[in-house]
Structures are given as C-alpha cells and as structure tokens.
N, C-alpha and C positions, 0 to 999 in steps of 0.2 A: 574545191572537194573534185578528189581526180578518182573515177568508178573505172576498176580495173570488172573485163569481163574472160573468162577464157570458154570459149567454145570447139567445138569438132565438125570444121570447115567437110562436106560429104566429099569433097575431091580429094581432102589431102591428110593424112593420116596422123597429124602431130597440132596440138592447139596453140591458134592465134591470140595472142597479146588483145584484146582493144581496149582503149581508153579513148570516152566518150566525153562530150559536154552538147548544152542543149542543140546546139547550128549543127556537129562535125564530129565526126568520130577520127579517130589514128587502127590503122593496123601494118602488121609489118608488112615488109618488103613483096610483092608477089612478080613473078617472072610474066603474070599474062602481062602487067601493067609495065613491063621496060620500054618495047615502043612508043607508048605515049610520056612515056616520063621523061625519055632521048627528047624527044621533040620540041617539048619546053625548055629542055635544059638549051637546046642548040637556038630558040628563039631569041634575035636581039635583044630584047627588051629581060629574057632572065640571062641570056649569055654574059652581058657584058657586065655583071655584079661578083663571077667567078672568077676564079685565080684560071682561067683556062687560054690558052692560046691559037684554038681551032675547035671547030666542028668535031662531034664525037659521032662516031660511027656507030652502027648496030654493032660491030665487031670485038670495039670497045666496049660499048657501053651492055655486052654481056660477060665479058672478061670480071670488068670492075661486079656486076654482078656476082658474077661467081666466088669471087673474092671477102664479097659481105657474108656470105655465108657462115665462114668462119674466121669472119673476123673479130675479136673479144674485146673488140677499143672500139668499136661504132657499134650504134642503135639507128638501124632508119626505119621511119616510116612511114607510111603513105597515108596522103588527107581525102577525105571522101567529106562531101558534104551528104545530112541525115541522110537526104534521097536517096546515097550509096554512088551519087558519082562523082570517083576520084578526081580533086585537085590542084594536089602537090603533094609535096615531098618535102617531111623535115626528118633532121639526126641529130644523135648526141654522136660527135668521130672525135678520135684520138681521145680516149677517155684515160687519163690516170687513173689506177685501180688504187695504186695506194696513199698521192695524196689528193684523190677523188676529187680532179676536174676534168671537164673535160671541153672540145669546142661543138660548136653547134652553127645547122646551117638552112636556113629555110627558105622554098617559092611555092606559092601559088603560081601554079600557069593557067588553069584556064581563065582566061582574060572575062566569062563571066561571071565569072566569082571573084571579081577586087573589088574592093571599097567599103566590102558588104562584116570588116573585119572580124574574117576568118583568118587569115593569119596570124591574128594578135590572140585570139583561141586557140588557135592549134598550137601557138608557143607558152598560154598557159597549161595545158594538158599535159606537152615536151616537158616545163620545167615542173609542175608537181608530180612527175614522175622521177626525174632525175635528182629532186631533193628529197621528196618522202618514200621514194622505192628503193631507188637506188642507192639512195644517201651521200650523193657529191657533195661536195662545199663548195665549189663556184666552176660557176658557166663562163664560157668566154668567145668571144668570136674577133675577127678582123674583117673590115668593114669600111669598102672603101668611100677616100672621105667625101667623093662627090652623091655618095647614095645617103643623102640627108634624110627622105623617107624611112627609111632602115635606123637608121641613129636617133634620129626622135622617138620611134615607136619602142625601141629599143629601153633608149633614158624613159619613155614612160613604164615601161616595166619597170623599172629600178634600177638597168645598170647604171655606171658609172664610165666618164672615160678617163680608162688608166692610162694613156699614150697617144704619140701620134711616132707611126713609123714613118718617117721623111721618108720624100723620095721613092720608097720601098718597091712600088711596080710596073715596070712596061706595061703602059693600057692607049690601046690605039695615039702610036706615036708620040707619044709622052708619059715622062712619071708621072706618077701620082700621091702621094699621101695615103697611108690606109691604119687606121681609127684605132684603136684597141678600146673593148670594151669588155667589163669584165658586173657577173652578179652574183656577190656570196648569199649561199643558201637565207643567212639572217636577216638579211637585207630584201631578201624575196616573201619574207616569210609576213615581215612587220607592210609588205607594200598592198 
C-alpha cells in the first residue's frame, strides 16, 4: 500500500510528495543533498553499476540537477530512513507517457543501511507509485550482467529477464553483457 502525504516545508514554498513505509520514506530531490548524492555516485562500489566513464564533478552534478527540475520524463526521489537519515536515491527515468513505460534506477549509498532490505522497500514504494498513481504499464531497466544481487532482487519483485545485449558496454577494459529486465503492472500486482 502506498501512502501519499503532502506537506509544506518551512523553507520551501511548494508542496513535496512523500511516499512512506515502515522503515523509509521517499521525498523529492533536494538541492541541499546534492553533494552527498554525488559523493555516493562516485564511490567505486556504486560507480561500477552505472553507464558512466568518469567521476561526476560538482559542476556536472549541479547541471544535472537543474535539468531534472524541468524534465517531465523523469521523477527522482531521495530515500530516507525513518530516522531522517538520507540513505540513497531512486527514480523513474525516460518515462514514455504515451506507451506508459519507464526505466528506473536505485542505489543505497550509505553503507550503514546495506543488507536491511531498504532497497527492496524503496522499490516497492517507487513501483506502487509508478503503477497505481502514474498508471504506468511497464517498468524496465538495463543491468550489467555482473550485478547478480540486483538481478536476483528484481526477479524476487516479479521482473522477467527479457533479453541480453551481448557485449553492449565497455567497462573496466572489457565488453560486458547487459541484461534487460521488465515488470508489467499486472505481474507486479499479483506478486
């Protein structure tokens, strides 16, 4: 079940959406947390799972943030532990409003919160929002084949492996396969 709460923070003149669960909540992307998110994205344990070849500079990250403010095809959420600690980011990206599909991404950057099921809980909130609020029909992602933890988690959530892009990405001196995963609204609701 997804709970949608609107509130007016004291220092911002717009409402923020918050998606909540027992252990975490998701809020809109905040400029105040950009530097922490950038540091996490540049950590080797996270960096290796993204389509990027160089570390993200502060300037590039700020430019990316400015673009997100007017991007009608992406929705970014900060992931917070219920104690208020920022722990990561999840998002729907490349939303096709006509076909009702979206790519997604997630990372838990704060290592103190790894192994607690918070990534899975974050994805439940994100997917409930995508399917039940935005009325999307399909969510998908491209996952590097060496990221078996993510592939296993996604399959537990009902994703199907839809294909393999062989030697699709040059990574650490070699070509790697990319696994295409997809989840349909009906499959998610049955899961």
